[in-house]
Backbone as CSV, one residue per row, in Angstrom:
resi,resn,N_x,N_y,N_z,CA_x,CA_y,CA_z,C_x,C_y,C_z
1,UNK,26.892,123.906,14.909,25.814,123.294,15.685,26.413,122.277,16.657
2,UNK,26.386,122.613,17.953,26.967,121.752,18.981,25.902,120.802,19.520
3,UNK,26.001,119.530,19.141,25.010,118.535,19.551,25.510,117.665,20.704
4,UNK,26.582,118.074,21.336,27.219,117.236,22.357,26.368,117.064,23.613
5,UNK,25.398,117.966,23.823,24.576,117.897,25.038,23.280,117.107,24.850
6,UNK,23.003,116.661,23.638,21.712,116.024,23.353,21.533,114.744,24.178
7,UNK,20.403,114.676,24.910,20.080,113.512,25.744,18.791,112.819,25.305
8,UNK,18.050,113.468,24.414,16.781,112.895,23.965,16.509,113.310,22.526
9,UNK,16.048,112.353,21.712,15.651,112.612,20.325,14.169,112.273,20.193
10,UNK,13.425,113.197,19.599,11.976,113.031,19.437,11.628,113.219,17.971
11,UNK,10.879,112.291,17.405,10.484,112.468,16.013,9.035,112.079,15.775
12,UNK,8.400,112.858,14.939,7.094,112.515,14.389,7.268,111.275,13.506
13,UNK,6.165,110.671,13.125,6.222,109.459,12.298,5.940,109.768,10.824
14,UNK,4.665,109.937,10.469,4.295,110.117,9.061,4.846,111.419,8.496
15,UNK,5.491,111.319,7.341,6.067,112.496,6.703,7.390,112.924,7.304
16,UNK,7.832,112.213,8.330,9.065,112.572,9.035,9.997,111.361,9.118
17,UNK,9.749,110.465,10.056,10.571,109.253,10.153,10.184,108.223,9.094
18,UNK,8.899,108.127,8.794,8.425,107.154,7.802,8.558,107.709,6.391
19,UNK,8.888,106.847,5.434,8.894,107.276,4.034,7.475,107.237,3.471
20,UNK,7.326,107.497,2.195,5.990,107.574,1.597,5.280,106.223,1.558
21,UNK,6.042,105.154,1.784,5.446,103.813,1.864,5.157,103.425,3.318
22,UNK,5.294,104.408,4.216,5.034,104.210,5.649,6.015,103.223,6.279
23,UNK,7.272,103.271,5.825,8.303,102.357,6.319,9.364,103.105,7.127
24,UNK,9.918,102.422,8.124,11.080,102.918,8.857,12.321,102.279,8.240
25,UNK,13.359,103.072,8.024,14.551,102.553,7.346,15.389,101.664,8.262
26,UNK,16.134,100.755,7.652,17.080,99.924,8.404,18.151,100.790,9.063
27,UNK,18.527,101.860,8.377,19.559,102.741,8.910,19.118,103.369,10.228
28,UNK,17.844,103.709,10.335,17.359,104.286,11.592,17.620,103.339,12.759
29,UNK,17.291,102.070,12.576,17.458,101.109,13.670,18.930,100.933,14.039
30,UNK,19.819,101.025,13.048,21.255,100.957,13.323,21.692,102.148,14.178
31,UNK,21.220,103.334,13.788,21.568,104.543,14.544,20.989,104.473,15.951
32,UNK,19.750,104.009,16.046,19.104,103.906,17.359,19.945,103.069,18.319
33,UNK,20.449,101.946,17.854,21.240,101.068,18.722,22.507,101.753,19.216
34,UNK,23.075,102.610,18.377,24.260,103.358,18.800,23.892,104.451,19.798
35,UNK,22.738,105.088,19.588,22.279,106.108,20.537,21.986,105.479,21.899
36,UNK,21.447,104.288,21.871,21.146,103.570,23.116,22.421,103.349,23.925
37,UNK,23.517,103.036,23.228,24.800,102.839,23.911,25.295,104.133,24.549
38,UNK,24.865,105.262,24.003,25.272,106.571,24.523,24.259,107.123,25.527
39,UNK,23.266,106.286,25.891,22.218,106.676,26.852,21.394,107.871,26.386
40,UNK,21.203,107.971,25.083,20.323,109.003,24.529,18.929,108.401,24.363
41,UNK,17.941,109.019,25.012,16.566,108.518,24.973,15.942,108.786,23.603
42,UNK,15.010,107.911,23.201,14.281,108.120,21.948,12.780,108.113,22.206
43,UNK,12.102,109.081,21.585,10.650,109.224,21.717,10.028,109.297,20.331
44,UNK,9.060,108.437,20.067,8.261,108.530,18.842,6.976,109.265,19.194
45,UNK,6.659,110.322,18.451,5.487,111.154,18.750,4.616,111.254,17.509
46,UNK,3.380,110.788,17.616,2.548,110.680,16.416,1.077,110.931,16.713
47,UNK,0.351,111.255,15.658,-1.102,111.278,15.734,-1.681,109.884,15.640
48,UNK,-0.847,108.924,15.269,-1.295,107.533,15.168,-1.670,106.985,16.549
49,UNK,-2.432,105.890,16.533,-2.709,105.190,17.777,-1.464,104.414,18.204
50,UNK,-1.413,104.072,19.484,-0.264,103.350,20.035,0.002,102.052,19.280
51,UNK,-1.040,101.279,18.999,-0.859,99.974,18.354,-0.253,100.108,16.955
52,UNK,-0.618,101.162,16.253,-0.070,101.401,14.922,1.406,101.788,15.003
53,UNK,1.754,102.626,15.983,3.152,102.995,16.193,3.976,101.769,16.582
54,UNK,3.399,100.958,17.441,4.064,99.737,17.891,4.384,98.821,16.720
55,UNK,3.478,98.762,15.773,3.666,97.930,14.588,4.902,98.358,13.796
56,UNK,5.161,99.667,13.750,6.309,100.191,12.998,7.630,100.056,13.761
57,UNK,7.551,100.058,15.086,8.766,100.122,15.905,8.850,98.955,16.884
58,UNK,8.289,97.830,16.504,8.177,96.689,17.421,9.526,96.177,17.918
59,UNK,10.548,96.256,17.089,11.850,95.690,17.477,12.549,96.493,18.571
60,UNK,12.121,97.747,18.788,12.748,98.574,19.829,11.728,99.038,20.866
61,UNK,10.569,98.429,20.877,9.439,98.900,21.684,9.741,98.964,23.181
62,UNK,10.620,98.103,23.665,10.906,98.077,25.099,11.850,99.187,25.537
63,UNK,12.450,99.868,24.580,13.491,100.848,24.894,13.100,102.289,24.596
64,UNK,11.873,102.527,24.138,11.500,103.878,23.717,10.190,104.312,24.367
65,UNK,9.956,105.616,24.295,8.677,106.186,24.720,7.791,106.392,23.501
66,UNK,6.516,106.148,23.686,5.523,106.405,22.646,4.614,107.546,23.097
67,UNK,4.608,108.626,22.331,3.591,109.668,22.492,2.604,109.449,21.360
68,UNK,1.433,108.927,21.687,0.440,108.565,20.673,-0.750,109.521,20.710
69,UNK,-1.598,109.418,19.704,-2.832,110.206,19.626,-2.566,111.699,19.831
70,UNK,-1.486,112.182,19.202,-1.129,113.607,19.265,-0.835,114.121,20.665
71,UNK,-0.407,113.237,21.553,-0.042,113.679,22.894,-1.051,113.343,23.965
72,UNK,-2.168,112.743,23.592,-3.184,112.372,24.580,-2.817,111.101,25.339
73,UNK,-1.759,110.413,24.894,-1.422,109.101,25.468,0.087,108.910,25.431
74,UNK,0.690,108.679,26.590,2.124,108.368,26.664,2.282,106.982,27.279
75,UNK,3.145,106.196,26.660,3.342,104.832,27.159,4.788,104.392,26.960
76,UNK,5.288,103.637,27.917,6.550,102.922,27.752,6.368,101.526,28.327
77,UNK,6.692,100.514,27.525,6.444,99.128,27.909,4.972,98.967,28.287
78,UNK,4.708,98.468,29.488,3.324,98.282,29.923,2.829,99.414,30.812
79,UNK,3.633,100.457,30.930,3.270,101.575,31.806,2.635,102.709,31.010
80,UNK,1.402,103.047,31.367,0.730,104.208,30.781,1.058,105.403,31.660
81,UNK,1.726,106.400,31.088,2.219,107.535,31.857,1.283,108.729,31.812
82,UNK,0.431,108.794,30.788,-0.485,109.933,30.660,-1.643,109.579,29.744
83,UNK,-2.852,109.929,30.167,-4.010,109.918,29.269,-4.765,111.218,29.487
84,UNK,-5.149,111.856,28.396,-5.871,113.124,28.470,-7.101,113.038,27.571
85,UNK,-8.200,112.496,28.090,-9.382,112.264,27.250,-10.240,113.505,27.043
86,UNK,-11.063,113.438,26.029,-12.094,114.446,25.787,-13.259,114.223,26.748
87,UNK,-13.967,115.297,27.096,-15.203,115.149,27.858,-16.278,114.573,26.944
88,UNK,-17.201,113.821,27.542,-18.269,113.185,26.761,-19.071,114.212,25.967
89,UNK,-19.365,115.338,26.598,-20.180,116.350,25.918,-19.442,116.923,24.710
90,UNK,-18.119,117.001,24.793,-17.333,117.479,23.651,-17.404,116.484,22.500
91,UNK,-17.318,115.194,22.827,-17.404,114.149,21.802,-18.730,114.242,21.063
92,UNK,-19.825,114.352,21.805,-21.153,114.422,21.185,-21.314,115.688,20.351
93,UNK,-20.771,116.797,20.843,-20.854,118.060,20.107,-20.097,117.977,18.784
94,UNK,-18.908,117.406,18.817,-18.093,117.278,17.599,-18.776,116.370,16.581
95,UNK,-19.315,115.258,17.051,-20.016,114.337,16.143,-21.225,115.006,15.504
96,UNK,-21.918,115.828,16.280,-23.077,116.545,15.738,-22.649,117.506,14.630
97,UNK,-21.564,118.219,14.853,-21.045,119.147,13.834,-20.662,118.388,12.569
98,UNK,-19.966,117.279,12.732,-19.458,116.524,11.583,-20.561,115.839,10.792
99,UNK,-21.692,115.599,11.430,-22.807,114.961,10.719,-23.328,115.830,9.583
100,UNK,-22.983,117.123,9.633,-23.419,118.061,8.596,-22.292,118.465,7.651
101,UNK,-21.171,117.746,7.710,-20.019,118.071,6.858,-19.838,116.970,5.815
102,UNK,-20.113,117.264,4.544,-19.958,116.245,3.491,-18.512,115.761,3.387
103,UNK,-18.332,114.465,3.238,-17.000,113.909,3.032,-16.162,113.766,4.275
104,UNK,-16.754,114.018,5.464,-16.015,113.883,6.719,-16.166,112.472,7.265
105,UNK,-15.039,111.861,7.610,-15.041,110.515,8.194,-14.413,110.580,9.588
106,UNK,-15.234,110.662,10.642,-14.678,110.741,11.995,-14.226,109.385,12.531
107,UNK,-13.118,109.420,13.270,-12.575,108.235,13.932,-12.473,108.555,15.420
108,UNK,-13.192,107.817,16.252,-13.122,108.001,17.697,-11.997,107.133,18.246
109,UNK,-11.006,107.773,18.849,-9.788,107.076,19.253,-9.734,106.890,20.767
110,UNK,-9.770,105.655,21.214,-9.556,105.338,22.624,-8.148,104.759,22.772
111,UNK,-7.749,104.440,23.991,-6.368,103.966,24.172,-6.139,102.577,23.582
112,UNK,-7.205,101.800,23.451,-7.044,100.431,22.966,-7.544,100.192,21.551
113,UNK,-8.453,101.029,21.080,-9.003,100.808,19.745,-9.567,102.110,19.189
114,UNK,-10.019,102.068,17.945,-10.677,103.213,17.312,-12.052,102.763,16.848
115,UNK,-13.005,103.688,16.866,-14.382,103.367,16.492,-14.779,104.156,15.248
116,UNK,-15.252,103.434,14.240,-15.684,104.060,12.989,-17.003,103.430,12.559
117,UNK,-17.667,104.101,11.632,-18.836,103.491,11.007,-18.397,102.847,9.694
118,UNK,-19.189,101.917,9.197,-18.785,101.148,8.015,-19.359,101.665,6.724
119,UNK,-19.445,102.979,6.597,-20.132,103.571,5.452,-19.333,103.526,4.154
120,UNK,-18.020,103.308,4.237,-17.186,103.349,3.033,-16.084,102.293,3.105
121,UNK,-16.108,101.340,2.199,-15.058,100.313,2.166,-13.712,100.924,1.800
122,UNK,-13.728,101.958,0.967,-12.495,102.659,0.593,-11.855,103.302,1.824
123,UNK,-12.670,103.919,2.652,-12.174,104.545,3.878,-11.617,103.496,4.840
124,UNK,-12.335,102.399,5.015,-11.890,101.354,5.937,-10.571,100.732,5.495
125,UNK,-10.380,100.595,4.200,-9.126,100.053,3.677,-7.968,100.994,3.982
126,UNK,-8.182,102.292,3.776,-7.154,103.288,4.076,-6.848,103.314,5.568
127,UNK,-7.890,103.177,6.381,-7.763,103.305,7.832,-6.791,102.289,8.426
128,UNK,-6.700,101.132,7.818,-5.887,100.047,8.361,-4.408,100.405,8.481
129,UNK,-3.944,101.361,7.671,-2.548,101.787,7.771,-2.299,102.542,9.074
130,UNK,-3.254,103.364,9.502,-3.061,104.244,10.650,-3.634,103.677,11.948
131,UNK,-4.645,102.829,11.825,-5.317,102.265,13.001,-5.391,100.751,12.847
132,UNK,-4.394,100.072,13.374,-4.356,98.615,13.244,-5.408,97.956,14.128
133,UNK,-5.854,98.669,15.157,-6.931,98.173,16.019,-8.131,99.105,15.888
134,UNK,-9.192,98.636,15.242,-10.410,99.454,15.149,-11.644,98.569,15.104
135,UNK,-12.777,99.175,15.474,-14.059,98.482,15.464,-15.062,99.292,14.655
136,UNK,-15.864,98.593,13.866,-16.935,99.238,13.109,-18.206,99.176,13.952
137,UNK,-18.817,100.339,14.181,-20.035,100.423,14.992,-21.147,101.092,14.184
138,UNK,-22.369,100.860,14.600,-23.510,101.476,13.916,-23.667,102.939,14.292
139,UNK,-23.322,103.265,15.546,-23.541,104.623,16.049,-22.387,105.019,16.967
140,UNK,-21.570,105.957,16.521,-20.415,106.378,17.321,-20.829,107.099,18.601
141,UNK,-22.007,107.677,18.605,-22.457,108.471,19.754,-22.686,107.630,21.007
142,UNK,-22.843,106.322,20.856,-23.114,105.479,22.025,-21.868,104.735,22.519
143,UNK,-20.720,105.029,21.938,-19.463,104.416,22.395,-19.189,104.852,23.838
144,UNK,-18.883,103.907,24.707,-18.713,104.206,26.130,-17.259,104.420,26.542
145,UNK,-16.319,103.999,25.735,-14.899,104.181,26.057,-14.542,105.654,26.222
146,UNK,-13.491,105.917,27.029,-12.911,107.260,27.051,-12.311,107.548,25.682
147,UNK,-12.614,108.702,25.129,-12.107,109.076,23.809,-10.967,110.078,23.976
148,UNK,-9.806,109.717,23.451,-8.619,110.565,23.561,-8.546,111.602,22.454
149,UNK,-9.152,111.279,21.314,-9.031,112.155,20.145,-10.103,111.781,19.139
150,UNK,-10.602,112.777,18.422,-11.429,112.495,17.252,-10.628,112.920,16.030
151,UNK,-10.239,111.944,15.235,-9.518,112.208,13.986,-10.538,112.243,12.856
152,UNK,-10.437,113.240,12.003,-11.408,113.407,10.917,-10.676,113.335,9.585
153,UNK,-11.090,112.411,8.767,-10.439,112.187,7.469,-11.277,112.773,6.346
154,UNK,-10.587,113.348,5.353,-11.237,113.803,4.118,-10.367,113.357,2.953
155,UNK,-10.981,112.737,1.957,-10.196,112.165,0.858,-9.482,113.222,0.019
156,UNK,-9.996,114.443,-0.016,-9.382,115.473,-0.867,-8.419,116.368,-0.098
157,UNK,-8.932,117.135,0.870,-8.079,118.101,1.558,-8.712,118.484,2.894
158,UNK,-8.099,118.062,3.973,-8.675,118.320,5.295,-8.598,119.794,5.686
159,UNK,-7.520,120.461,5.291,-7.346,121.862,5.669,-8.397,122.746,4.999
160,UNK,-8.809,122.364,3.813,-9.794,123.149,3.066,-11.232,122.796,3.430
161,UNK,-11.517,121.506,3.612,-12.908,121.077,3.760,-13.339,120.755,5.192
162,UNK,-12.402,120.408,6.062,-12.758,120.042,7.432,-12.407,121.139,8.435
163,UNK,-11.194,121.636,8.372,-10.725,122.601,9.373,-11.654,123.808,9.544
164,UNK,-12.149,124.431,8.472,-13.042,125.587,8.665,-14.312,125.251,9.448
165,UNK,-14.738,124.009,9.405,-15.972,123.601,10.083,-15.772,123.388,11.588
166,UNK,-14.538,123.164,11.999,-14.270,122.903,13.421,-13.333,123.934,14.051
167,UNK,-12.904,124.901,13.271,-11.957,125.908,13.755,-12.481,126.645,14.992
168,UNK,-13.789,126.886,15.033,-14.370,127.627,16.154,-14.225,126.891,17.490
169,UNK,-13.933,125.601,17.444,-13.760,124.822,18.672,-12.429,125.109,19.360
170,UNK,-11.546,125.841,18.686,-10.207,126.102,19.231,-10.226,126.898,20.530
171,UNK,-11.344,127.530,20.846,-11.447,128.281,22.102,-11.346,127.358,23.318
172,UNK,-11.803,126.123,23.155,-11.839,125.215,24.302,-11.189,123.856,24.044
173,UNK,-10.829,123.576,22.783,-10.247,122.288,22.428,-9.000,122.497,21.570
174,UNK,-8.207,121.460,21.429,-7.044,121.518,20.539,-7.471,120.982,19.179
175,UNK,-7.394,121.837,18.159,-7.775,121.464,16.792,-6.529,121.574,15.924
176,UNK,-6.141,120.467,15.292,-4.905,120.448,14.526,-5.098,119.823,13.149
177,UNK,-4.613,120.516,12.111,-4.470,119.886,10.797,-3.203,119.045,10.897
178,UNK,-3.368,117.733,10.971,-2.226,116.860,11.258,-1.665,116.176,10.025
179,UNK,-2.284,116.400,8.883,-1.818,115.830,7.625,-2.669,116.359,6.493
180,UNK,-2.311,116.027,5.282,-3.051,116.520,4.120,-4.518,116.110,4.157
181,UNK,-4.804,114.972,4.785,-6.168,114.440,4.806,-6.772,114.337,6.201
182,UNK,-6.060,114.826,7.211,-6.512,114.639,8.592,-6.618,115.945,9.368
183,UNK,-7.681,116.055,10.159,-7.795,117.071,11.205,-8.087,116.331,12.507
184,UNK,-7.398,116.700,13.576,-7.578,116.043,14.871,-8.144,117.022,15.891
185,UNK,-9.110,116.572,16.664,-9.685,117.375,17.740,-9.483,116.633,19.057
186,UNK,-8.880,117.324,20.030,-8.520,116.695,21.304,-8.794,117.657,22.451
187,UNK,-8.578,117.174,23.660,-8.595,118.017,24.854,-7.586,119.149,24.663
188,UNK,-7.845,120.284,25.262,-6.988,121.459,25.068,-5.529,121.183,25.458
189,UNK,-5.310,120.258,26.407,-3.944,119.915,26.822,-3.393,118.675,26.136
190,UNK,-4.159,118.114,25.214,-3.705,116.894,24.533,-2.985,117.267,23.243
191,UNK,-1.712,117.585,23.385,-0.886,117.857,22.208,0.532,117.381,22.491
192,UNK,1.302,117.244,21.440,2.636,116.658,21.577,3.542,117.483,22.488
193,UNK,3.362,118.794,22.477,4.183,119.650,23.319,3.940,119.409,24.797
194,UNK,2.676,119.301,25.188,2.315,119.053,26.586,2.885,117.720,27.050
195,UNK,2.727,116.697,26.201,3.229,115.362,26.539,4.754,115.358,26.654
196,UNK,5.407,116.026,25.713,6.869,116.048,25.727,7.405,116.804,26.937
197,UNK,6.724,117.873,27.325,7.134,118.605,28.529,7.128,117.693,29.756
198,UNK,6.153,116.787,29.809,6.088,115.836,30.923,7.343,114.957,30.954
199,UNK,7.737,114.447,29.788,8.928,113.597,29.725,10.199,114.388,30.023
200,UNK,10.277,115.599,29.499,11.447,116.436,29.767,11.579,116.710,31.260
201,UNK,10.443,116.951,31.908,10.458,117.191,33.347,10.914,115.971,34.125
202,UNK,10.502,114.795,33.678,10.883,113.542,34.341,12.396,113.357,34.349
203,UNK,13.041,113.715,33.248,14.484,113.511,33.120,15.297,114.790,33.358
204,UNK,14.625,115.886,33.638,15.335,117.143,33.831,16.044,117.609,32.578
205,UNK,15.398,117.408,31.431,16.005,117.744,30.141,15.634,119.166,29.732
206,UNK,16.631,119.927,29.289,16.419,121.309,28.868,16.303,121.404,27.344
207,UNK,15.987,122.593,26.869,15.821,122.813,25.428,17.120,122.622,24.656
208,UNK,18.257,122.700,25.346,19.557,122.465,24.705,19.913,120.981,24.637
209,UNK,19.113,120.150,25.299,19.444,118.730,25.411,18.470,117.829,24.658
210,UNK,17.632,118.437,23.841,16.618,117.661,23.123,16.593,118.046,21.649
211,UNK,16.456,117.047,20.793,16.376,117.240,19.344,14.995,116.774,18.889
212,UNK,14.318,117.601,18.082,12.940,117.302,17.681,12.782,117.445,16.169
213,UNK,12.068,116.494,15.555,11.792,116.510,14.114,10.284,116.501,13.869
214,UNK,9.840,117.284,12.868,8.420,117.270,12.530,8.151,117.790,11.136
215,UNK,6.913,117.594,10.693,6.563,118.036,9.336,5.199,118.710,9.235
216,UNK,4.349,118.585,10.283,3.002,119.140,10.132,2.584,119.919,11.377
217,UNK,1.401,120.551,11.302,0.978,121.489,12.342,0.829,120.860,13.725
218,UNK,0.584,119.567,13.783,0.483,118.921,15.091,1.849,118.719,15.751
219,UNK,2.908,119.130,15.068,4.264,119.060,15.631,4.739,120.401,16.193
220,UNK,3.978,121.457,15.985,4.456,122.803,16.303,4.835,122.975,17.773
221,UNK,3.968,122.536,18.681,4.228,122.750,20.107,5.483,122.036,20.582
222,UNK,5.741,120.848,20.059,6.947,120.141,20.526,8.208,120.723,19.884
223,UNK,8.103,121.231,18.673,9.257,121.873,18.041,9.700,123.102,18.832
224,UNK,8.738,123.801,19.422,9.040,125.012,20.187,9.815,124.729,21.474
225,UNK,9.837,123.475,21.901,10.510,123.119,23.152,12.008,122.885,22.981
226,UNK,12.479,122.859,21.739,13.870,122.489,21.483,14.649,123.588,20.775
227,UNK,15.892,123.741,21.163,16.799,124.630,20.430,17.403,123.926,19.221
228,UNK,17.104,122.631,19.100,17.551,121.848,17.943,16.323,121.203,17.306
229,UNK,15.445,122.061,16.801,14.213,121.607,16.147,14.422,121.622,14.640
230,UNK,13.971,120.550,13.980,14.198,120.380,12.545,12.878,120.179,11.812
231,UNK,12.662,120.992,10.789,11.548,120.787,9.866,12.049,119.960,8.693
232,UNK,11.228,119.043,8.251,11.569,118.267,7.064,11.457,119.164,5.825
233,UNK,12.187,118.830,4.779,12.093,119.598,3.527,10.676,119.564,2.969
234,UNK,9.941,118.510,3.279,8.561,118.348,2.816,7.540,118.901,3.808
235,UNK,7.999,119.663,4.805,7.124,120.130,5.881,6.160,121.226,5.435
236,UNK,5.079,121.358,6.194,4.116,122.447,6.035,4.851,123.770,6.273
237,UNK,4.490,124.845,5.559,5.156,126.143,5.751,5.173,126.616,7.203
238,UNK,4.120,126.356,7.960,4.088,126.749,9.374,5.207,126.084,10.167
239,UNK,5.497,124.845,9.827,6.533,124.088,10.532,7.915,124.625,10.182
240,UNK,8.113,124.959,8.933,9.405,125.517,8.520,9.668,126.860,9.193
241,UNK,8.606,127.627,9.430,8.770,128.902,10.130,9.092,128.689,11.610
242,UNK,8.538,127.642,12.189,8.695,127.411,13.629,10.024,126.748,13.991
243,UNK,10.527,125.895,13.120,11.741,125.128,13.430,12.996,125.989,13.315
244,UNK,13.998,125.631,14.097,15.276,126.355,14.060,16.107,125.959,12.835
245,UNK,15.940,124.714,12.383,16.733,124.190,11.273,15.841,123.418,10.309
246,UNK,16.412,123.097,9.148,15.698,122.272,8.170,16.608,121.117,7.753
247,UNK,16.008,119.963,7.524,16.755,118.805,7.051,16.150,118.311,5.744
248,UNK,16.697,117.244,5.205,16.190,116.681,3.957,14.787,116.107,4.163
249,UNK,14.135,115.730,3.091,12.774,115.202,3.172,12.761,113.806,3.792
250,UNK,11.573,113.331,4.106,11.443,111.969,4.643,11.841,110.916,3.618
251,UNK,11.744,111.246,2.331,12.172,110.312,1.286,13.691,110.257,1.165
252,UNK,14.354,111.287,1.674,15.817,111.388,1.587,16.488,111.106,2.934
253,UNK,15.761,110.483,3.856,16.300,110.099,5.168,16.764,111.314,5.967
254,UNK,15.922,112.354,5.958,16.278,113.594,6.646,16.516,113.433,8.134
255,UNK,15.728,112.590,8.795,15.919,112.351,10.232,17.239,111.625,10.473
256,UNK,17.476,110.579,9.718,18.691,109.783,9.899,19.953,110.616,9.647
257,UNK,19.905,111.497,8.658,21.077,112.319,8.325,21.517,113.159,9.518
258,UNK,20.536,113.696,10.254,20.872,114.508,11.424,21.237,113.632,12.614
259,UNK,20.504,112.554,12.824,20.803,111.657,13.949,22.210,111.078,13.856
260,UNK,22.685,110.882,12.631,24.045,110.356,12.447,25.097,111.258,13.084
261,UNK,24.799,112.554,13.143,25.747,113.504,13.729,25.938,113.261,15.232
262,UNK,24.975,112.576,15.843,25.059,112.310,17.281,25.986,111.150,17.615
263,UNK,26.334,110.359,16.610,27.141,109.162,16.889,28.553,109.255,16.316
264,UNK,28.884,110.401,15.749,30.235,110.591,15.201,31.246,110.632,16.347
């Protein structure tokens, strides 16, 4: 595996760079500083909101790109490079569908905050890990902000209980099972692959010059852009089929193990 041409490293967050306690390792930051000396760009790509990603990577925030909300939002420093919002009618349609789905907790994600209802203290407590900026509202349908994504949480299994209810929307929207408990619905072009293609185009980076890590279905499009795509050992079967290579799990520092090869 010849990694000598790599100019950009892209990694998902949850289940990939983060461990099960939602932490970034000290070793990652050490490797990052060495990659920076070699002029290798770093991109964090997540279904999380920008503020939540920033919380995890605050010490290097000025030197990296953030692909947030599954690709609907790209930012570096104070520059917003891309926003791909849902149409208002799509937001209302999705909320109407979810109102008839037991156990569904929709989160309306804008670039600055997330909007939820206060129906469950257990849900709100969990939400704080993924959405550090959120507002509790009485009625999500009257939110006026541009909505980049609707994330839907289910305490048991999103792929079993939520995805079948919104799968039919795939004709016109991007519907992704993004985690064991999450399904995300976005604009048809709001995905990590579309966002990453924009960055690759900016720097003239080819599939031989980019390394990508992921673990879930919302990573599939960006994994397809790289000849050095890695599925985590803990990845969804779809991701393992799509990736060119496999690395150790997120608990075993699978991302760091491969990134270390870039600084030898």
